N, C-alpha and C positions, 0 to 999 in steps of 0.2 A: 656472363662475364667469362673470357678466356683465361687460361693461366698466365699469358704474357701480358694481360692488361693490369694496370694498377691505378688507384685512385691516390696513391701517396705521391708527393712531389719528389723528383729526382734529388739525390745527395751527391756531394762531392766524395769520392772514394777514400780521400786521404783524411778529410776533416769530418766528414759524416754530416756536413751542413747542407741545406737546401741550396740548390743552384739556380736553374733557369727559371724556375717558377718564382722564386724569390725576386730574381731581376725583373721578371715581367710585372710582378706585384709593384715593385719600386718605381718602374717606369710608369706605370697606371697612376700611381700615388703622386708621382712628380707632375704629370699631365693634369691630374685633377687639381693639384696645388696652383699650377700655373693658371688654370681657369679661374680657381676660386680668387686668385690675387688680382684679377681684373676688376676693380671696382668701378670701372666706367660703364655706365648704363648706355647700352648699344641699342639703337632703334633703327631698323631697316624699314624704310618706307617703299613698299612695293605696289605694283599696279597691275591690273587686268589687261590694259592694253596701253599703246601709244597715246600721248596727248590727253591724259586725264588730270593734268595739273599737278603731277607728282613732284616736279622740281619746285614749284611755288610753295607747295605744302611742306615739303622737307625744310626748305629754307625758312619759311615762316615759323615753323615749330622751333627751329634752331633758334630764331631771333627771340621768340617769346621765352624760351628758357634761359636765353643769354640775359634778357632784362630782368629775369627773376634771380640772377645772381649766379647762375651755373656757368662754368667754363665749358664751352662746347667746340667740337670738331666736326668735320664733314669729310666724307669720301664717296666716290661713285666707282666701285670696283671695275665695272665695264662701261667703257665709253661706247655708245651705240649712235650718237649723232655725228655723222662723219661727212667730210667734205669729199672724198673720193674713195674709190675702191681700195686703194692700196693702203689706207689707213691714216691719212692725214686727218687729225680730229678737227671737227667743226663744234665739239662739244663745249658750249660757252657754260654750262652749269658749274663745273668746278671753279672756273675762273670768277664767276658771279658770287659763288659761296665765299671764295677767298677775300673778295672785296667787302661784301656785306658782313660777313662775320669776324672780319679783320684777322685773318689767319696768316700765320707765316709758314706756309707749307709748299712743297715742291709738287709741280704737275704730275710727275711720275708717281708721287705717292696719292695724290688725290684721285688720280684715274690710272691705276696699275695696268690695267688691260683695254687695249683699243681694239673693239670687236668688230672689225671691219671685214667685208666679204673676203678679201685676200687673206686675212688671218684665218677665217673659218675654213678656207680651202686648204691652207697649210696645215691647219689642225686635223682635218679628215685625212690628210696624207701621211699623218703621224709625225709631222715637223714641229708640233707643239706639244710639250709634256704637261698634261693637266697637273701632276703633282708639283712640278716647278711653278706652274701659274698660281697654283693654291698658296705656295710658300710666298710668292711674290705679293699676292693680296694680304696675307697674314703679316708679312713684314711691313707693309704700308700701313696697315691696320695699327700694328703696335707703335709705330712712329707717331702716327695722328693721334692715337688714344692716351699717350703718355701724359699724365697729369691733367686729364680732362675729366669733368664730371660726367658728361655725356658726349657720345659720338653719334651723329645722324649719317645714316647710310643710304644713299639713294640707289634704288634698283635700277636695272637696266632695260627700260621699255617695258615689254611684258615679263611677268615674273618667271616664265619657263624659257626665255632665251639664255642660251649659254650651255645647255645640255651637252653640246659637243665637247667641251672642255671641263665637264662636271662642275660648271659653276653658274647654275641657275641661282635665282635669288633664294630658292629653297636651300641650295647648297650654301650659299653665302651665309644665310642666318645661322645654319649650324656650325659652319667653320668660325664665325665670329662671335658665336654665343650670343645672337641678337634676338630681341622680340620685334615682332613684325606689327606694322600698322599698314592695312591693305587699302588703297585708294581705287574706287570702283566707279564707273559711270552707272546710269540706269535710265532706260527708256521704256522697256517692255518687262513684263513678269519673267519671260524666259531668261532675262539677264541674271537672275538669281541662280541659275544653274552654274554659271561662271564663279560666283562668289562661293558657292558650296564646293566646287572643284578645288578652288585655291585654298579655302579652309582646310580641306583634307590634305593637300599636299604640305602645308605649312604645320599642320598638327597643333600641339600646345604652343608653339612658338607664337602663334597668331593671337595678338592681344585684342584686336578689334578692327573694324572697318569704318572708312570715311567714304560716304557718297558725294561726289563732287560734280559740279556743273549740270545739276538736274534742273531740266526745263520746268516751267510752270505746270504744264498739263501732267506731268509725271509726279510732281512733289507730293500732292496728298495721297495718291495710292501708295507711294513708297512709304510714307509715315504710316499710313492706316494698316497696311497690309504685310508689306515686305519686312519692316523693322521688327514687328512682333513675331513674325515667322522665324527670322533669323535668330533673334534673341531666344525663341523656344528651342532651337537647335543648339544653344550655348554659344552663339557668335555674337559678340557685343558689337553694337552700332554706336560709335562715338557721335555721329552727327550727320546731317545732310545739307550740303552747302549748294544752294540755288545757283542757276546759270546766271552768269553776269556778262554782258556784251563786251565790256571792255577787256575781259579775259578770255573769252572764246572765240573771238574774231580778230580781224586786223582792219584798219581803216583802208579806203581805196588808195589814199595817199601813201601808206606804208606799203601796199601791195605795188603800187607803181614803182616806188624806190627799189624795193626787192628784185622786182622783174627787169629793172632797167628800161621801163617802158616810156614812151613819148606820151604826154598827156594832151590828147586833142581838143577835149572839153574838160575843163577844171572846175566846174560848178558840181557841188555835192561830194567832193573827195574826201569830206570828213566822215561819210557813211561807212558803216561796218559791213564787211563780207565774212559769211560763215561758211559758205559752201559755193561750189561752182557747177554750172550747167553747160554742157558742150552743145553748141548748135550745129549738129550735123545732120538734121532731118528736114523734112519739108516744112514750108511755112505754117500750114495749119496744124500740124503735130507739134511744131516748135511752140507755137502759140498756147496751145493747150498745157503743154509741158511747163512753160515758163510761169503760167498763171497759177501753177500748183507750188511754186518754189517760194522761198523766203530768204531774204538777205544773201541773195546770189549774185555771182558775177558770171555773165554769159561769155564764154569763150568761143570764138568762130572765126572763120576766115575774113579777111577785110574786104573780100569781093562778094560776100553773101548778103546782099542788100535786103532780101526778103527775110532773113534771120535778124538783122539789125532792126528793121520795122517790127518784127513781133516782140523783140525784147523791149522796145520802147513802149509797147502797149501793155506790158506785164508789171503790175505794181510791186511784186516782190523782187524785181531785178534792181540791183543797187549800181551796177556799172557794167560796161561792155568792153571785152578785151579783144582786139582784132589782131589776129595774126598774119605772119607772112610779109609785114611791112606795107600792106595795102592801106590806102586812105579811102574812107568812105565818101559818099557824095556830099556836097554842100548842104542838101536838104535834110540828110540824116544828122549832120552836125548841128545844124540850126535848130532841129526839133529837140536833139538831146540837151542843148543848151536851154531852151526854154522850159524844159522839164526838170532840169537841174541832174541829168543824169550823165555822169562822167564817162569819157570814152578814152580807152588807153590804146596804144598801138605798140606792137612788139614785132621784132625781126624773125623771132623763132616760129616754127611750125606749131600747129594746134596740140598735137600730142606732147611735145616737149614743154609747151607753155602750160598744159594742164599739170603735167608731173610737178613742175616748178612751183606753180601756184599752189597746189595741194600741199606741198611740203612746207610752204610758208604758213598757211593757215593750220596745218596740224601742230606746228611749232607754237602756234598762239601768237600773242603780242611779243614784240622783242623783249627778251627777259631783262628786266631792269629793277631797280630798287622799288619803283611805284608798283610794279606787279606784286612784289612780295609784301609791301605794305598792304596793300588792298586784301590780299589773301590772309594776312595777319587779322584784319578787321573781320573778314568772313568767318574764319576759324573761331574767333572769340564770340561771334554772335550766334553761331549755328552748331558748334560742336562742344563737347566736353573736353576742353584742352588739358584741365587738370587731370582727368582720367587717362589721357593719351600719355601725359608726361609721367605719370605715376610709375615710379620704379617698382615693378612687381615681379614676382617668381611665376613663370609659366609652368 
């Protein structure tokens, strides 16, 4: 240590009392006290990727806690479901939360940051101040958490979205002093790597994982191998929720409505679509491909008769979406009607139609009270809800 260094706190030359160090200690104590005064149990529901059922799970947990006598609140710090690049929000989640939980809250508090592409561009150019945005989130939180037993915070899509403004879900969990429930999909063993990465990012704030929308083929391996492995690593698994068609897909009728399509064959429009296949190859290749798919809608040009025929021969195809405003031959329409395969016609081109259709299915069924009701039942049947809601120290 040099002669100029000292471990003693500085003192006021007139009074001999400690100055800056004491002030710093006082500030730290004040911040600590402010945190400790927050008696609202804050639960952040984060996810590994988009469309994992995070919204339904967040609201279902809030409804369950509410029925058990807790006063609950909700917020989604970053709005990511957008109608346009300039930031007009299409985020129905806060509005649904306000309705289902009977909240008297303003949208600017429920969703303080609209994370649009234009917003991101402005942030990268230095026109958005991360410190001010964090303050905005905290102020909204304090307003919503006042006099609430629990506040449920919904993450923004993938948990690492928001790094540009230092507001990833990891950042938000620390900012709001929240414990974290992670919603994860599972299909193959390699998916565990993503869970481990998220656990490392959240650290001690992660209280556990809910696997959602798990297909039958993956259910047993997940229960037998993955769950014990994760718990051996100190990561609690609250439960495994099986895939349910009514929550993971949309009906052909719903798809037609969302796309603004004309229904040329209306038989079978109550069937569910979970994925899409683009008919842009030759007839033989198309037939082989279509036969390997399941619960799919084939999107192709309205003038591709050979693709239409191949789609009609594949048992996993649930509907045919024809682009460009073309009408197929009477023979195709007749055969589809006999087989109960609906045909939709849209004016947009194939690429635009694919983008719109995939967005519809990624969003799942239209968010409504029935979806949340069903998720409540699934969580009650397949997860340790009491453990999720248990207010614990991390």
